[in-house]
C-alpha positions as CSV (number, residue, x, y, z in Angstrom):
1,M,0.0,0.0,0.0
2,P,1.2,3.6,-0.5
3,T,2.6,5.4,2.5
4,E,3.1,9.1,3.2
5,G,6.5,9.2,1.5
6,R,6.2,6.4,-1.0
7,N,3.8,5.7,-3.8
8,L,3.0,2.5,-5.7
9,P,5.2,1.1,-8.5
10,A,6.0,3.2,-11.5
11,F,9.4,3.7,-13.1
12,A,10.2,5.9,-16.1
13,A,13.2,5.5,-18.3
14,E,14.0,8.5,-20.4
15,F,16.0,7.9,-23.6
16,N,16.6,10.2,-26.6
17,G,13.2,11.7,-26.6
18,W,11.4,8.5,-25.4
19,V,9.7,7.8,-22.1
20,L,9.4,4.1,-21.2
21,L,7.1,3.7,-18.2
22,F,7.3,0.4,-16.3
23,D,4.1,-0.2,-14.3
24,S,1.5,2.4,-13.5
25,G,0.5,2.4,-9.8
26,E,-2.0,4.8,-8.3
27,D,-1.3,8.5,-8.5
28,I,1.1,8.1,-11.5
29,Q,-0.4,11.1,-13.3
30,R,0.5,13.4,-10.5
31,Q,3.9,11.8,-9.9
32,I,4.9,12.0,-13.6
33,G,4.1,15.7,-13.5
34,R,6.2,16.2,-10.4
35,A,9.0,14.4,-12.1
36,G,8.9,16.9,-14.9
37,I,8.5,14.3,-17.6
38,G,6.9,15.7,-20.8
39,L,3.6,13.9,-21.6
40,N,3.7,14.4,-25.4
41,K,6.9,12.5,-25.9
42,R,7.2,9.2,-27.7
43,M,6.0,6.8,-25.0
44,C,5.4,3.2,-24.2
45,V,3.9,1.6,-21.1
46,F,5.0,-1.9,-19.9
47,I,2.8,-3.6,-17.2
48,T,4.4,-6.5,-15.3
49,H,1.2,-8.2,-14.0
50,M,-2.5,-7.6,-13.4
51,H,-2.5,-6.8,-9.7
52,A,-4.1,-3.6,-8.6
53,D,-1.1,-1.9,-7.1
54,H,0.6,-2.0,-10.5
55,I,-2.2,-1.0,-12.9
56,L,-4.8,1.2,-11.1
57,G,-3.0,4.4,-12.2
58,L,-3.2,3.5,-15.9
59,P,-6.8,4.8,-16.6
60,G,-6.0,8.1,-14.9
61,L,-2.8,8.4,-16.9
62,L,-4.6,7.9,-20.2
63,L,-7.2,10.4,-19.3
64,R,-4.6,13.0,-18.3
65,L,-2.7,12.5,-21.5
66,S,-6.0,13.2,-23.4
67,L,-6.9,16.2,-21.3
68,L,-3.5,17.7,-22.1
69,G,-4.1,17.1,-25.8
70,R,-1.6,14.4,-26.5
71,I,-1.5,13.5,-30.2
72,R,1.3,11.0,-30.4
73,P,0.4,7.3,-30.5
74,L,1.0,5.3,-27.3
75,R,1.7,1.6,-27.1
76,I,0.9,-0.4,-23.9
77,F,2.4,-3.9,-23.3
78,G,1.4,-6.4,-20.7
79,P,0.1,-9.8,-19.7
80,E,-3.2,-11.5,-20.6
81,G,-6.1,-9.5,-19.2
82,L,-4.7,-6.1,-19.9
83,I,-6.7,-5.6,-23.1
84,E,-9.9,-6.5,-21.2
85,Y,-9.0,-4.2,-18.4
86,V,-8.6,-1.2,-20.7
87,K,-11.8,-2.1,-22.6
88,M,-13.7,-2.3,-19.3
89,N,-12.5,1.2,-18.4
90,Q,-13.6,2.5,-21.8
91,E,-17.1,1.1,-21.2
92,T,-17.6,2.2,-17.6
93,I,-15.7,5.5,-17.0
94,N,-15.8,6.9,-20.6
95,L,-12.1,6.2,-21.1
96,G,-11.6,7.7,-24.5
97,T,-8.3,9.1,-25.8
98,T,-7.3,11.9,-28.1
99,F,-4.5,9.7,-29.5
100,E,-4.1,6.2,-30.9
101,A,-3.6,3.8,-28.0
102,T,-2.6,0.2,-28.8
103,V,-2.7,-2.5,-26.1
104,Q,-0.7,-5.6,-26.8
105,T,-0.6,-8.9,-24.9
106,I,3.0,-10.1,-24.6
107,K,5.0,-13.3,-24.3
108,T,8.6,-13.7,-23.4
109,G,11.3,-12.3,-25.7
110,L,11.8,-9.1,-27.6
111,I,8.6,-7.0,-27.5
112,F,9.8,-3.5,-28.4
113,S,12.7,-1.8,-30.2
114,A,13.4,1.8,-31.2
115,E,16.6,3.2,-32.6
116,D,19.3,1.5,-30.6
117,L,17.2,0.5,-27.6
118,S,15.3,-2.8,-27.1
119,V,13.0,-4.2,-24.4
120,N,12.8,-7.9,-23.7
121,A,10.1,-9.6,-21.4
122,F,10.9,-12.6,-19.2
123,E,8.4,-14.5,-17.1
124,V,8.9,-14.4,-13.4
125,D,7.5,-16.5,-10.5
126,H,4.6,-14.6,-8.9
127,R,0.9,-15.4,-8.4
128,G,-0.5,-15.8,-12.0
129,T,1.2,-14.6,-15.1
130,A,3.8,-12.0,-14.4
131,F,6.8,-10.5,-16.3
132,G,10.0,-8.7,-15.7
133,Y,11.6,-6.5,-18.3
134,R,15.2,-6.0,-19.5
135,M,15.9,-2.8,-21.4
136,T,19.1,-2.6,-23.4
137,Y,20.8,0.3,-25.2
138,Q,23.6,-0.4,-27.6
139,R,25.4,2.4,-29.2
140,P,25.7,1.7,-33.0
141,T,29.3,2.7,-33.1
142,G,32.3,3.5,-30.9
143,K,33.9,6.9,-30.6
144,F,34.1,8.8,-33.9
145,L,37.7,9.2,-35.0
146,P,38.0,12.4,-37.1
147,E,41.6,11.7,-38.3
148,R,40.5,8.5,-39.9
149,A,37.6,10.2,-41.7
150,L,39.9,12.9,-43.0
151,N,42.5,10.3,-44.2
152,L,39.7,8.6,-46.1
153,G,38.7,11.9,-47.7
154,V,35.3,12.2,-45.9
155,P,34.4,15.9,-45.8
156,R,33.3,17.4,-42.5
157,G,29.6,17.9,-42.0
158,P,26.6,15.6,-42.5
159,L,28.7,12.7,-43.6
160,W,30.6,12.7,-40.3
161,K,27.3,12.7,-38.4
162,A,25.9,9.9,-40.5
163,L,29.0,7.7,-39.9
164,A,29.0,8.5,-36.1
165,S,25.3,7.4,-36.0
166,G,26.2,4.0,-37.6
167,D,25.3,4.7,-41.2
168,S,27.6,4.0,-44.2
169,V,28.1,6.9,-46.7
170,T,29.0,7.2,-50.3
171,L,31.6,9.8,-51.4
172,D,31.5,11.8,-54.6
173,D,34.0,9.5,-56.2
174,G,31.7,6.5,-55.5
175,R,33.7,5.0,-52.6
176,L,31.7,3.5,-49.8
177,V,32.9,4.3,-46.3
178,T,31.5,2.3,-43.4
179,P,31.2,3.3,-39.7
180,E,33.7,0.7,-38.7
181,E,36.4,2.4,-40.7
182,V,36.1,5.7,-38.8
183,T,35.0,4.7,-35.3
184,G,36.5,2.9,-32.4
185,P,35.2,-0.3,-30.7
186,K,31.6,-0.3,-29.6
187,P,31.1,0.3,-25.9
188,R,29.4,-2.3,-23.8
189,P,25.6,-2.0,-23.9
190,L,23.7,-0.3,-21.0
191,T,21.1,-2.5,-19.4
192,L,18.3,-1.8,-16.9
193,V,16.4,-4.8,-15.4
194,Y,13.1,-4.5,-13.6
195,S,11.9,-7.6,-11.7
196,G,8.3,-6.8,-11.1
197,D,6.8,-9.0,-8.3
198,T,8.5,-12.4,-8.1
199,R,9.9,-15.1,-6.0
200,P,13.6,-15.7,-6.7
201,C,13.8,-17.4,-10.1
202,Q,16.4,-18.3,-12.7
203,A,14.8,-16.1,-15.3
204,L,15.5,-13.0,-13.2
205,R,19.1,-14.2,-12.6
206,D,19.7,-14.6,-16.3
207,A,18.1,-11.3,-17.2
208,A,20.1,-9.4,-14.6
209,A,23.5,-10.8,-15.6
210,G,25.9,-7.9,-16.0
211,S,23.2,-5.2,-15.9
212,D,24.0,-1.6,-14.9
213,L,20.8,-1.2,-12.8
214,M,18.6,-3.9,-11.3
215,I,15.3,-2.5,-9.9
216,C,14.1,-5.3,-7.7
217,E,11.3,-5.9,-5.2
218,A,12.2,-6.8,-1.6
219,M,8.9,-7.2,0.1
220,Y,10.2,-8.8,3.3
221,T,13.3,-9.5,5.4
222,S,14.6,-13.0,5.6
223,D,12.8,-13.5,8.9
224,E,9.6,-13.6,6.8
225,A,11.0,-15.9,4.1
226,G,8.1,-18.3,4.4
227,I,5.5,-15.6,3.9
228,A,7.5,-14.2,1.0
229,H,7.4,-17.5,-0.8
230,E,3.8,-18.1,0.0
231,R,2.8,-14.7,-1.4
232,G,5.1,-14.8,-4.4
233,H,7.6,-12.2,-3.2
234,M,11.3,-11.7,-2.6
235,T,13.2,-11.0,0.6
236,A,16.0,-8.4,0.7
237,E,18.5,-11.2,1.2
238,S,17.3,-13.0,-1.9
239,A,17.4,-9.8,-4.0
240,A,20.9,-9.1,-2.9
241,Q,22.0,-12.7,-3.6
242,I,20.7,-12.5,-7.1
243,A,22.5,-9.1,-7.7
244,L,25.7,-10.6,-6.4
245,E,25.5,-13.7,-8.6
246,A,24.5,-11.6,-11.6
247,D,27.3,-9.1,-11.0
248,V,25.0,-6.1,-11.4
249,R,26.5,-2.6,-11.0
250,L,23.7,-1.2,-8.8
251,L,20.7,-2.7,-7.0
252,A,17.7,-0.5,-6.3
253,L,15.3,-2.1,-3.9
254,T,11.6,-1.3,-4.0
255,H,8.1,-2.7,-3.1
256,Y,9.0,-3.3,0.5
257,S,6.3,-3.7,3.1
258,P,5.2,-0.6,5.1
259,R,5.9,-2.7,8.2
260,Y,9.6,-1.8,7.7
261,G,9.0,1.9,8.0
262,D,11.8,3.8,6.2
263,G,13.2,0.6,4.8
264,S,16.5,0.8,6.7
265,V,16.2,-2.8,7.9
266,I,15.6,-3.9,4.3
267,L,18.7,-1.9,3.1
268,A,20.9,-3.3,5.9
269,E,20.0,-6.9,5.1
270,A,20.7,-6.5,1.4
271,S,23.8,-4.4,1.8
272,A,25.4,-7.0,4.0
273,I,25.5,-9.3,1.0
274,F,25.6,-6.8,-1.9
275,P,27.1,-3.4,-0.8
276,R,26.1,-1.6,-4.0
277,T,22.5,-1.4,-2.9
278,I,20.2,1.6,-2.5
279,L,16.5,2.0,-1.6
280,A,14.4,3.4,-4.4
281,R,12.7,6.6,-3.5
282,D,9.9,8.6,-5.1
283,L,11.3,11.0,-7.8
284,M,14.8,9.5,-7.5
285,R,16.8,9.8,-10.7
286,I,19.6,7.5,-11.7
287,E,21.8,8.3,-14.7
288,L,23.3,5.5,-16.9
289,G,25.9,6.0,-19.5
290,N,27.9,9.1,-18.7
291,T,30.2,7.3,-16.3
292,D,31.3,3.7,-15.8
293,E,29.0,3.4,-12.8
294,P,25.3,4.5,-12.4
295,V,24.9,7.9,-10.7
296,V,22.2,8.4,-8.2
297,L,20.9,12.0,-8.2
298,E,19.2,13.8,-5.4
299,H,15.4,14.2,-5.5
């Protein structure tokens, strides 16, 4: 349940003019405004499972986007039942939109790609069908090397930009120059993994392998491991163990029970196993890509 200082699940990944929203808990329309995220950007929504705390904010978000005059299409991905849920809201609360909204039932594997970014779904072990998501960004080229371009006779300007973006170009004399000829090695991909709600499972371990950021639920401490398993959730200890085995760069814990107050006991249990652990907070921002390690910004 939401508390005074912490709302229900919703995580936005901003990328090159895109907003990828993972889950849509209650009050998302107000929170997304507080976060300063533009609501007419290219946007997709990814729902992990059909439990109320993860989806009740979706109708309000769609209505808010319409009230603000959104015109860009919106794609919504999620498990079986999501299409019926949206249809039911259309029929009962007059949920119409000013924009094209497409709802798609998903299976495991690649479900979305745009430019150099992809999102894969993997099935986790909760109560009923539930998914986690792995978002990966791979730069198309390495660092652009101007001296190589000049040596090959590529003039400054648009051709340099095209090569740096991963496109081959043809010179006036008919020669084809490829990006590999004028760029360094590609950097490693950047990866964000969101567990959704789940017991510890191999699919999450595999998806999290080598990720820059793993956003993981930690509903209970290990003292309540039995209840966690019964209810399809994770302990802080289990989340940290998966992060350790998967060699993630940063673990952000969320979805912990209000019984743990400010979450310090959750953080302590996980940090004892995996020191690179933080508690996710409302409006927290984490930057990936500008440094070797994720950067947690104040909120």
